[in-house]
C-alpha positions in Angstrom: -66.0 -69.6 46.3 -67.5 -70.7 49.8 -69.7 -69.5 52.6 -66.8 -68.4 55.0 -65.6 -65.8 52.2 -69.3 -64.1 53.2 -69.0 -64.5 56.5 -72.6 -66.1 56.8 -74.1 -69.2 58.8 -76.5 -70.8 57.1 -78.1 -73.0 59.9 -81.8 -73.3 60.5 -82.4 -70.5 58.2 -85.2 -71.1 55.5 -84.7 -68.1 53.5 -81.0 -68.5 53.4 -80.8 -69.2 49.6 -83.0 -66.1 48.9 -81.4 -64.2 50.7 -77.5 -65.3 49.9 -77.9 -65.7 46.5 -77.8 -62.2 45.3 -74.4 -61.4 47.7 -72.7 -64.2 46.1 -73.4 -62.8 42.8 -72.2 -59.7 44.0 -69.0 -61.2 45.3 -68.5 -63.3 41.9 -68.7 -59.8 40.4 -66.1 -58.5 42.4 -66.1 -58.9 46.0 -64.1 -61.8 46.9 -61.5 -62.2 43.4 -58.2 -62.8 44.2 -55.8 -59.8 44.6 -54.3 -58.1 41.9 -50.9 -58.6 41.0 -48.7 -55.9 41.7 -47.9 -53.4 38.7 -44.7 -51.3 38.9 -44.8 -47.5 38.3 -41.4 -46.1 36.4 -38.6 -44.5 38.6 -38.1 -42.4 36.1 -38.8 -41.5 32.7 -36.4 -39.6 30.2 -37.6 -39.5 26.3 -34.4 -38.3 24.1 -36.1 -37.6 20.9 -39.5 -37.1 19.6 -38.4 -38.4 15.6 -39.1 -41.7 14.4 -36.8 -44.2 15.9 -35.2 -47.0 13.4 -33.2 -48.7 15.8 -31.5 -48.1 19.4 -29.2 -49.6 21.5 -27.7 -49.7 25.1 -24.7 -50.4 26.7 -24.4 -53.0 29.6 -24.6 -50.4 32.5 -27.1 -48.6 30.9 -24.7 -45.2 31.0 -24.9 -45.0 27.1 -27.9 -44.7 24.8 -27.8 -44.4 21.2 -30.3 -43.8 18.8 -31.0 -43.8 14.9 -33.3 -41.8 13.7 -35.8 -41.9 10.3 -33.6 -39.0 9.2 -30.8 -40.9 9.7 -29.3 -39.0 12.3 -27.2 -41.2 14.7 -27.1 -39.4 18.3 -25.0 -41.0 21.3 -26.3 -40.0 24.9 -24.6 -39.7 28.4 -27.6 -41.6 30.1 -26.5 -40.3 33.5 -26.5 -36.3 32.4 -28.9 -37.0 29.3 -26.5 -34.5 27.6 -25.5 -35.6 24.0 -22.3 -36.8 23.7 -22.0 -37.2 19.8 -23.9 -36.9 16.6 -24.1 -38.2 13.0 -25.6 -36.7 10.0 -26.8 -38.7 7.2 -23.8 -37.1 5.1 -21.5 -38.8 7.1 -22.1 -42.1 6.0 -21.2 -43.6 2.5 -24.8 -44.8 2.0 -28.5 -45.0 3.9 -27.9 -46.5 7.6 -30.7 -48.6 9.1 -29.1 -50.8 12.2 -26.7 -49.5 15.3 -25.3 -51.3 17.9 -22.9 -50.3 21.2 -20.7 -52.3 22.3 -20.8 -53.7 26.1 -18.8 -51.0 27.5 -21.1 -48.3 25.4 -17.1 -46.8 24.2 -17.5 -48.3 20.3 -20.5 -47.9 17.9 -21.5 -50.1 14.8 -23.8 -48.5 12.2 -24.7 -50.3 9.2 -26.4 -49.6 5.6 -27.5 -52.3 3.2 -24.1 -53.5 2.4 -21.8 -51.1 4.7 -20.5 -51.0 8.1 -18.9 -48.4 9.8 -17.1 -48.4 13.3 -17.3 -45.3 15.5 -15.8 -44.4 18.4 -18.7 -43.1 20.7 -16.6 -41.6 23.1 -14.5 -39.2 21.2 -17.0 -39.2 18.0 -14.6 -40.3 15.7 -14.8 -43.0 12.6 -12.6 -45.4 13.4 -13.1 -47.7 10.2 -15.5 -48.8 7.3 -16.0 -51.6 5.1 -18.4 -53.5 2.9 -20.5 -56.5 3.3 -21.9 -59.4 1.1 -24.3 -62.2 2.0 -24.0 -65.4 -0.2 -26.9 -64.0 -2.8 -26.0 -60.2 -4.2 -29.4 -58.7 -2.8 -28.6 -59.5 0.5 -28.5 -57.0 3.1 -27.7 -56.4 6.5 -30.3 -57.3 8.9 -28.8 -57.7 12.8 -25.7 -56.2 14.2 -23.8 -57.2 17.8 -20.9 -56.1 19.2 -18.5 -57.7 21.6 -17.7 -56.1 25.1 -15.0 -53.8 23.8 -15.8 -53.5 20.5 -13.3 -55.5 19.3 -15.1 -57.9 17.4 -18.3 -58.0 15.4 -21.4 -59.9 14.2 -23.0 -59.1 11.1 -26.3 -61.0 10.1 -27.8 -60.4 6.8 -31.4 -61.1 4.9 -30.1 -64.5 3.3 -29.1 -66.1 6.6 -25.2 -65.2 6.5 -23.2 -64.6 9.1 -20.2 -62.7 9.1 -17.8 -63.0 12.1 -15.3 -60.1 12.1 -12.1 -59.5 14.4 -11.0 -56.0 14.6 -7.7 -56.5 16.1 -6.5 -59.4 13.9 -8.4 -58.3 10.6 -9.9 -61.9 10.6 -13.2 -62.1 8.9 -15.6 -65.5 8.4 -18.6 -65.6 6.4 -20.7 -68.6 8.1 -23.7 -70.4 6.4 -25.4 -72.1 9.6 -28.8 -70.5 8.6 -30.7 -70.5 5.2 -33.2 -67.1 6.0 -33.2 -63.6 7.6 -31.1 -63.4 10.7 -33.2 -62.4 13.6 -30.9 -62.5 17.1 -27.1 -62.4 17.7 -24.8 -62.4 20.5 -21.4 -63.1 21.8 -20.9 -65.6 24.8 -19.0 -63.8 27.7 -15.6 -65.2 26.8 -16.0 -63.7 23.2 -15.1 -67.2 21.8 -18.8 -68.5 21.1 -21.4 -66.8 19.2 -25.3 -67.2 19.4 -27.5 -66.8 16.3 -30.9 -67.2 15.3 -32.9 -66.7 12.1 -36.4 -67.2 10.1 -35.1 -70.5 9.3 -36.3 -71.7 12.5 -33.1 -72.5 13.6 -31.0 -71.6 16.7 -27.1 -72.2 16.6 -24.0 -71.8 19.0 -20.6 -71.4 16.9 -16.9 -70.7 17.8 -16.4 -67.2 16.0 -13.1 -68.0 15.0 -13.8 -71.3 13.2 -17.7 -71.5 12.9 -17.4 -75.0 14.7 -21.0 -75.8 15.5 -21.5 -76.7 19.4 -25.4 -77.3 19.2 -28.4 -76.4 17.3 -32.0 -76.0 18.1 -34.8 -76.1 15.7 -38.1 -74.1 16.6 -41.3 -74.2 15.0 -41.4 -70.9 14.1 -38.7 -68.0 13.4 -37.0 -67.1 16.3 -37.9 -63.7 17.7 -35.5 -63.2 20.7 -33.0 -64.5 22.9 -31.1 -63.4 25.9 -27.9 -64.9 27.5 -26.5 -64.7 31.0 -22.7 -65.4 31.3 -22.8 -65.5 34.9 -25.5 -68.6 35.1 -24.7 -70.1 31.5 -28.3 -69.6 30.5 -30.0 -68.9 27.1 -33.5 -67.6 26.5 -34.7 -68.6 23.0 -38.2 -67.5 21.8 -40.2 -68.2 18.7 -43.1 -66.4 17.4 -45.4 -69.1 18.4 -44.9 -71.3 21.1 -41.8 -72.1 22.0 -40.1 -70.0 24.8 -37.4 -72.3 26.5 -34.9 -71.7 28.9 -31.6 -73.5 27.9 -28.2 -74.9 29.5 -26.1 -72.4 27.2 -23.2 -75.0 27.5 -25.2 -78.3 26.5 -28.5 -76.8 24.6 -30.4 -78.6 27.0 -34.0 -77.0 27.4 -34.7 -76.9 30.9 -37.8 -74.8 31.6 -40.6 -73.4 29.3 -42.4 -70.4 30.1 -46.1 -71.2 31.4 -49.0 -68.9 30.7 -52.5 -69.3 30.3 -52.9 -67.6 26.6 -52.9 -69.8 23.8 -49.4 -68.1 22.6 -47.1 -65.1 23.5 -44.4 -63.2 21.3 -41.4 -61.6 22.9 -39.1 -59.2 21.4 -36.5 -58.9 23.7 -35.2 -60.1 27.1 -32.4 -60.0 29.7 -32.0 -62.3 32.4 -31.6 -60.6 36.3 -30.4 -61.7 39.6 -27.3 -64.2 38.5 -29.7 -65.9 36.5 -32.6 -66.6 38.6 -34.9 -64.7 36.7 -35.7 -63.5 33.4 -37.4 -60.3 32.2 -39.2 -60.4 28.7 -40.6 -57.7 26.5 -43.7 -58.4 24.1 -44.1 -56.2 20.6 -46.4 -54.4 22.7 -46.1 -52.5 26.0 -45.8 -55.1 28.4 -43.0 -56.4 30.7 -43.1 -59.7 32.6 -40.7 -61.1 34.8 -40.6 -65.0 35.4 -38.7 -67.4 37.3 -35.8 -68.9 35.5 -35.7 -72.7 37.1 -39.0 -73.4 36.1 -40.8 -70.6 33.9 -43.6 -69.3 36.1 -44.4 -65.8 35.9 -44.1 -63.6 38.4 -45.6 -60.4 37.2 -46.7 -58.3 34.1 -46.5 -54.2 34.1 -46.9 -51.8 31.2 -44.4 -49.3 30.5 -45.3 -45.8 29.2 -45.9 -45.3 25.7 -45.5 -42.2 23.7 -47.1 -43.8 20.4 -49.5 -46.3 20.1 -47.0 -49.0 18.6 -44.1 -48.4 21.5 -42.4 -51.3 22.9 -39.0 -52.0 24.4 -36.1 -52.9 21.9 -33.5 -52.8 24.7 -33.0 -53.9 28.5 -30.3 -53.5 30.9 -29.4 -53.5 34.6 -27.8 -50.1 36.0 -25.2 -50.0 38.8 -28.2 -49.1 41.5 -30.0 -52.2 40.5 -32.5 -50.4 38.7 -34.0 -52.2 35.4 -33.1 -50.0 32.5 -35.6 -50.4 29.4 -35.0 -48.3 25.7 -38.4 -48.1 24.1 -39.4 -47.6 20.4 -40.2 -43.9 21.4 -36.4 -43.0 22.4 -37.6 -43.4 25.9 -35.5 -44.7 28.8 -37.3 -46.2 31.9 -36.1 -47.2 34.9 -37.7 -49.9 37.2 -37.4 -51.2 40.7 -37.8 -54.4 39.7 -36.2 -56.2 43.2 -39.9 -55.2 44.7 -41.4 -57.9 43.0 -39.3 -60.6 43.7 -40.5 -63.3 46.0 
């Protein structure tokens, strides 16, 4: 705070202090505060369901939305027209399903129960195949799913740390023991030759999908909670439940930048690189989205999503063909954002 902010002249004025300090107090309370950071309002909002949502999935271009609700119904929607494409009821599956995943192109859908995985054609509405899965422990259940771009390969993470790498074209399957606790994140590399996995054992790894050979491993202070991979810039974002939130070189595993913020700690559930990997968007367990610079981890802006329930958060993110950020929330709502208005 300085005199110039008030536009006052204190020369030759015995009563300057008496008159100015009340004004200073007013200014401190709000007059000369820093300008507020820009807050985005959604360009559009559409809620696909009012049921309790258990799992969601979004295609790479945000054209296809899949939602699993608490009655174990799976719906696939056209996000352009908001029309329902296909729907499967609880009775259509061999057991109670808990997780879903879409291929990058939105044409294939994986649905998992505790010990089974079913592959569906999301365009034709047909079942392709299904099979039983098992971890290293008899009681282990499916915890995480990921499909590659065309749905030809499947990653299945189990509660005991086992990861199953399945190639549907060749029929080859591997069971890998890179982790010894619940799998929390899974993703394919852009060439589908490598996979990334993180777990509650505080470990993150990059490994070949055909052999399990490890390229690098990273240790964190707590369980891994979020990751994002950008094939255009070969960047990774990996975050734990405490204060380790790193932007990493996806080839070498080198930690290049750490997210910077004033709070004691932050916790992230989802993340997405945008603008050829120059920026990162994260979603918190609550309603906040934040944009960061990927080169130095500095925060650019934060803004809230529109919520329909108190505990709503972002579960999926993508950039559509218009260059808009699209978020799919635990409320079953899609919201579009003009994030580029926040860029320097």
